[in-house]
Every structure is written in C-alpha cells, then in structure tokens.
C-alpha positions in Angstrom: 127.9 124.5 100.6 127.3 124.4 96.8 129.6 121.3 96.5 127.3 119.3 98.8 124.8 118.2 96.1 127.7 117.4 93.8 129.4 115.4 96.5 126.1 113.6 97.2 126.0 112.4 93.5 129.6 111.2 93.4 128.5 107.5 93.3 125.7 108.1 90.8 127.8 110.1 88.4 129.6 107.0 87.1 126.2 105.7 85.9 125.2 108.9 84.1 126.5 107.6 80.8 124.2 104.6 80.8 121.4 104.9 78.3 118.3 102.9 78.1 118.3 100.3 75.3 115.4 102.3 73.8 117.3 105.6 74.0 116.9 108.6 76.3 115.8 110.9 73.5 112.5 112.6 72.9 110.6 109.5 71.8 111.7 107.4 74.8 110.8 110.1 77.3 107.4 110.8 75.6 106.6 107.1 75.3 107.5 106.6 79.0 105.3 109.6 80.0 102.4 108.3 77.9 102.8 104.8 79.4 102.7 106.2 82.9 99.5 108.1 82.0 97.8 104.8 81.1 97.7 103.8 84.8 96.2 106.9 86.1 92.6 107.3 87.3 92.2 110.3 85.0 92.9 108.0 82.0 90.5 105.3 83.2 87.7 107.8 83.8 88.3 109.6 80.4 88.4 106.3 78.5 85.2 105.1 80.3 83.5 108.4 79.4 84.5 108.1 75.7 83.3 104.5 75.5 79.9 105.5 77.1 79.4 108.4 74.8 80.4 106.2 71.8 78.0 103.5 72.7 75.2 105.9 73.6 75.5 107.8 70.3 75.4 104.6 68.3 72.7 102.9 70.3 70.4 106.0 70.3 70.7 106.1 66.5 72.2 109.6 66.5 74.7 108.2 64.1 75.5 104.9 62.5 79.2 105.0 62.1 79.7 102.0 64.5 76.5 100.0 65.0 76.2 97.2 67.5 78.5 95.0 68.0 80.8 98.1 67.8 83.5 96.6 65.6 85.2 100.0 65.2 85.3 100.4 69.0 86.9 96.9 69.3 89.4 97.9 66.6 90.2 101.1 68.6 90.8 99.0 71.8 93.0 96.6 69.9 95.0 99.4 68.5 95.3 101.0 71.9 96.4 97.7 73.4 98.9 97.1 70.6 100.6 100.4 71.4 100.1 100.4 75.2 101.8 97.1 75.9 105.1 98.0 74.3 105.0 101.5 75.8 104.4 100.1 79.3 107.3 97.6 78.7 109.5 100.5 77.6 108.6 102.5 80.7 109.4 99.4 82.9 112.7 98.8 81.1 113.8 102.4 81.5 112.8 102.4 85.2 114.6 99.1 85.8 117.8 100.6 84.2 117.5 103.6 86.5 116.8 101.4 89.5 119.8 99.2 88.8 122.1 102.2 88.4 120.9 103.7 91.6 121.2 100.4 93.4 124.8 100.0 92.2 125.6 103.6 93.3 124.0 103.0 96.7 126.0 99.7 97.1 129.2 101.6 96.3 128.2 104.3 98.8 127.6 101.7 101.5 130.9 100.1 100.7 132.7 103.4 100.9 131.1 104.1 104.2 132.1 100.8 105.6 135.7 101.3 104.5 135.7 104.8 106.1 134.4 103.4 109.3 137.0 100.7 109.4 139.7 103.2 108.7 138.5 105.5 111.5 138.4 102.5 113.9 142.0 101.6 112.9 143.0 105.3 113.4 141.3 105.4 116.8 143.0 102.2 117.9 146.4 103.5 116.8 145.7 106.8 118.6 144.7 105.0 121.8 148.0 103.0 121.6 150.0 106.2 121.2 148.2 107.8 124.1 148.9 104.7 126.3 152.6 104.8 125.3 152.7 108.5 126.2 151.1 107.8 129.6 153.7 105.1 130.2 156.5 107.5 129.3 155.0 110.2 131.5 154.8 107.7 134.4 158.4 106.7 133.9 159.5 110.3 133.8 157.5 111.1 136.9 159.0 108.2 138.8 162.5 109.4 137.6 161.8 112.9 138.7 160.6 111.7 142.1 163.7 109.5 142.5 166.0 112.4 141.6 164.1 114.8 143.9 164.5 112.4 146.8 168.2 111.9 145.9 168.7 115.8 145.8 166.9 116.1 149.2 169.2 113.4 150.6 172.3 115.1 149.2 171.2 118.5 150.4 170.8 117.1 154.0 174.3 115.4 153.6 175.9 118.6 152.3 174.3 120.6 155.0 175.4 118.2 157.7 179.0 118.2 156.5 179.3 122.0 155.9 177.3 123.4 158.8 178.6 122.6 162.3 176.0 121.4 164.7 175.2 124.0 167.3 176.4 123.1 170.8 173.8 121.8 173.1 
C-alpha cells in the first residue's frame, strides 16, 4: 500500500525538475508567501489600521513627522506598490508553472488511461473470439460424439442380431 502514493505521482514526477524562472529557493518561496499575504483580509485590515493611526497621530498634533498632505505616507504606499507588484507577478508566474506541469501530467495520465482502456477492449474482443471458437469446437465434438454413439448403438444391435439367435415363437 505504500507504493500507492508513489504510483499516483508517476506522471507528475517527470516535471519535478522544472524550476521557476525566479528559482525555487528561499527568496522565491518567501516572496511568493508574502505576495499571497497581500490579498488576505488580515493584511487589508492591518494596513487600514496603520493608516488610520498614522493619520490620527499626525492630524491630532501628537507628532509632526508627517503633516498633512502625508507625503511620507504616500512614499510608503509607493514603496509598497513598487515591491508588491513584482512579488505578485512572481507568485503568479510560479503558480502558472506549477499549473502547467500539473496539466501536462494530467493530460499524460488521461492518455495513459485511454490507451489502457483501448488495450483492455482489444483483449476482451480477442477473448470473446477465442471463447466463440471454443464453443464451435465443443459443438463439433458433441455432434461427432453423438454420431459415433448412434453408430455404436446401430453396430451393437447388428452384432447382437447376428450373434444371438432369435428365440422361437
């Protein structure tokens, strides 16, 4: 039973060597995880909270590190966008590579299944033809046995008639 998972991956194994154009190393994996985080509700809520606190602190006058029109906040958003876009593209590219490899493996699997089904149908047709021939041979042998049995019965009657005298009446 332990070979079942290995057998299941037999069509995917040929694509294991494929690497993303950005690499499958630490940076690629972390960048992809970070890009996936950008689309979560947690990120959106956290970012909204940080922006509200930032604006509130500066508008209330608690500090003046970024007074209205919040140039530093705009710079932070620009920096975030400059890094987010390539990371999202990186994640999409890596996912597209995986999807293509899986689609190729699935297509190969479907083709293998179709070939196996066709082979089984051919084997079943050949077996049916062999069975039909065996039934024909059996019928021929049964007819020959019947004919021989009838001939033996006729000969037995003939031998009996010639060797045994008929009783007087």
